[in-house]
Structures are given as structure tokens and as C-alpha cells.
N, C-alpha and C positions, 0 to 999 in steps of 0.2 A: 806316426803319420799313416794315413791310409790313402787309397786311390781317391776317395771322395774328398778328403780334406786337402790333398795335393791339388785336385782339380780346382776347388774354390780358391785356394791360395794363388794358383797360377792365373786364374781369371781376374782376381782382384789386382794382381800386379800389373795386368794388362789394361785395367780399367774397364773390364767387360762383365756383363751379366751372363750367368749360366743359362744355356738353352737346354731344356729338358723335354724329352718326348716320351709319350706313353703309347705303346702298341701291345696288343694282346698276343701272347705267345701261341703260335699254332694257327693264327688267323691270316689268310683264309685256309691255309694248310701249313704243316710244319716246314716244308722246304721253302715255300715262298716267304713265310714269316722270317726264317733265318736269313734269306737273301736280303730282305728289307733291313733287318737288324744290322747285318754286316755293312750295309750302305749308309747307315745313319751318321757315323762319325765323319765320313767324307762329305756329307751334306751339311755339316756344321753343328751336329749335336754334341753337346758336352757331357751329358749324363743320360743314360737310358733307363727308363722305367719299363719293366717287362711285366705284363699282366699275367696272372696265374688264373686260368679259366675256372669258373665255379658255376654250379647250376643255379644258384640263387644270389646273384650279385645285387644286394638290396640298396647299396649306396649309389648305384650306377643308373644312368639314363638308358634310353633305347639303344644308342650307338654301341655302348660297351656291353650291354646285355646281349645284343645280337652277335657281337664279336665273340663273346664267350661261348655262345651256342655254336657258332661256326667252327670255332677251335675244337670244342668237345666233339662235335659231329665228325671232324677230321681226325679224331683219335688222340688229341693232345691230352697228356696227363702231367702230373707234377714231375714225374721222372723225365718225361719228354721235355718239359720246360728247362730242367737242370741240364739235360743233354744238349739243348740248344745253346745255353750259356757256355757250356764246356767247348762246343764247336767254335763259338764266337771268340773265346779266349785263345784259341790256337793262333789267331792273327792279330789280336788286339789285347794288350796287357795293361792298357792305361785308362780306357773309358770305363767309368764306374757303372755298374749295373745294380739297380734297385728292383727287387722283386715286390710287386704290389698285388695284393689280393685279400683273401679271407682266410680265417683261421682253420676252417673245417678240413681242407685238403692237407694242411700241415699237421694237424692233430691226427688225422688218419694215417699219415706217413710215420708218425712218431716224432716228437719234438727233437729228441736227442739225435736220432738218425738224420732228420731233416737238416739240422744245423751243421752236422759233419758233411753231409752231401752238398749243401748250399755253398759252404766254404770251399770245398774241393772243386766246385763248378765255377768258382770265381765270382760269386755273388758278393756284393759289398754292403748291402743294406736291405732292410725290410720295411714295407708299409703294409700293416695289417689293419684294415679299416674297422673291423668289428671287435677289436680287443681294447677296451678302455684302460686307462692307467691303473684302475683298481685291480686289474688282472695281470699286472706286470710280471708276477711270478710264473705265469703260464709260458710266456715266450720272450718277452722283452728282456728280462734280466738274464736268462740263459743265452739269448742272442748276443747281448753285450759281452758276456763272459767268453763267448766263442769268437769275438772280434768282428761281429757284424753290427753295423749301425741300425738302430731302431728309430724310425722316423715317424713322427706323429703329425696328425692333421689338427690345425686350429681353424676355427670358423669365425664369422662375424658375431656369433653368439658366445664365443669363448671369452668370458669376462675376466677381470683381474683376479677374481677368487679362484677361478678354474684353471687359469693359465699355468700357475706353478705346478699343478699336478700333471698337466700335459707336458710340461718342460722337464719334469724331474729326471727321467731316465732316457730322454731323447738325445740323440747325437747325430752329427752329419749336417742336417738342416731341419727346419720346420716347414711343413707343407701347409701354406695358408690357402684355404678354400675360399675364394674371393666372393662367392655368392652362396646363399643358403639354398638347399635343395639338392637335386641330383646332377650328375655330370652331364655336360653337353647342353644345358638349358640356356640361361641368359648370357649376357656379356659382362665381362669385368670392367670396372671403371677405375682408372688410375687415381682419380681424386679421392675416391672412397677407400682405395687399397692403401695409399701412402701412410696415413696415420696408424693403421693397423700393423703394417710392416714395421714401422718404427717402434711401436709398443712391444711387439713380440721380440724383436731383435734386442731391445733394451733389457728385457726380462731374461731372455735365454742366452744371450751372447752368441747365438747361432745364426748362420745365413737363413734368410726366409725366401722360399720359392713360392710363387703364386701360380695357382692353377684354377681350372674350371672357368669357362667363359672366355677363353682366348682362342680365336678362330682364324684371325687374319694377321699378315705381317705387320700391318699398321697397329693393331691392338697389342701385338707382342712388343713392338717398339715402345708404345706408351707405358706398358706395365714394366718393361725393362728399366725405365728411368727411375722407378721407385722401389724395385725389388732386387734381391740378390740373384734370383733365378726366375725364369718364365717356363711354365709347364704347358704343353699342348698335347691333348690326347684325342678327344672326340673328333676334332676336325680332320685328323690324320686317319683315324679308324674308319670314318665315313667314306673316305676315298678308297681304302682297302676293301670295304664292304661293297662299294659300287663296282668292284672288279677292275679298277684302274691298274695299269701296268706298274711294275716295280719302279721303272724309271720315272713315271709320272708322279708316283707317290713321293719318291725321293726328291724330285724337282720341287714339289710343293713344300716339303720339309726344308729344303735349301732357302726358299723364299722366306719362310718363317724364321729360320736361323739368322738370315741377313737382317730381318726386322729386329730380332732380339739383340743382335750384336751391333746395331747401328748407333 
């Protein structure tokens, strides 16, 4: 059992859907970013996705790209991201943390050293968007061996031929990208998402969390009816980017969490 599987089991027992948030580590600066992160569980967040800033975030829309640049400009590094997780773990030993980003910073750090450091910092899993299943030897299999979940993305174009490869070494949950394209674009529709969630769940036996295109408490409530988890990123990141106070950001997160848990 891991923090992540424990969390899903507890939510399932309560009849609840997981509410998952994405924020960029170091945005708008490391201190504020940590303050927001520390406030997330109290605002109703079940699982934290922590963005690893990178100079060329190709799968992300304007919101996340700008957040990455703000974080990098504020001096955030991979070591800084792990230090932030370490600080968070001093007060919270139960909320799962998923590190989400691109392979380049991990490769530069050294895979073996990264896995040791990530585990020590209290990271529970990884989402690395630019490593396909064909490259599982690079990071996925070593991460699994180190006790870290490796979480894959499935999309509306992931057909039944491709899905077994996506599912092969995945654990924790599958992240279903509800719309094709980049983060922060259109809105997710529950009616379109439901059959896809069922299909992925049946094939993988894993919880399915739905992200991309969920921006309001109402939309979170809709998607929560058909998924095991609801992920919100760009809508929160936009508020951080607009310079809203930590309290305001967390107040918005609380509204989203209430929607997802309704």
C-alpha cells in the first residue's frame, strides 16, 4: 500500500471522487508557492500534482507555459522543487504528491540520483509527459522499482490497440486528458468522458482521473459523477498568475473541491 492507493481506497469507502490540483512549483516565487501548497489539503485537495518548471513545455497551453517561466525567473530548479516537497512533508505525511513535468530536467539531474532524491523528499509518483511507453527503460521501470508510481496520460485518440501499451507499467491512476490539444483550452464534457473512463478503467483496473478543460465548480461536479478523480490546473494557475492572494487562490480551490466532492 502507498499513500496514493490509500487515498483512493479511503475516498472510495466514503463514496467520494478524488479532487486533484496542479500548481507549478516556484510560481510566482518559491515561498508563495509553498504557502499555497501547504494550504491545499485544508481547502479540500486529495492529491497534489506539483509542476516541475521547464523551458520548453510543449504539451502545455499559455497558462502553464507562463507559470513555468515565472517559476524559472524566480530561481526555481529541480532541487528547489524537491526541497519544497520536503518542507511540505514536515507537516503532512498523508497527502500524495505527484511530480508532473518533462524528462529533460530529470535526465540532467541523473535518473538514479533523481529517484533517490524524489523518494527522500516524499514524492509518491511521476507524470512525465514526453516519455512514451516505448521508452519505459529510461525512467518508468526504474521509478517503479524505486517505489514510485508512474502515471500515464490517455487521450481521446488512445484506441484499444494503444491502450495496453499505455497501461503496461502504469500504476496509481491513469490521467485521462479529456480533450485533445493543449492544457487550458476547451471544456470537458461529462457525456463524452463517461464511456472513455469506463473503457480505460475496464482495461487497466486503475482509477481514472480526468483533467484538461475543468475550470468551474459546476464542471468539476459534472465530471466527478463519471470519473474516479477530477484534475484542475490552468484555472488555478491563472489566478496565481493574476497575482491573487494566497487566501483568494485557496478560496477558489475550496469551491472547486466542494464541486468535485458534491
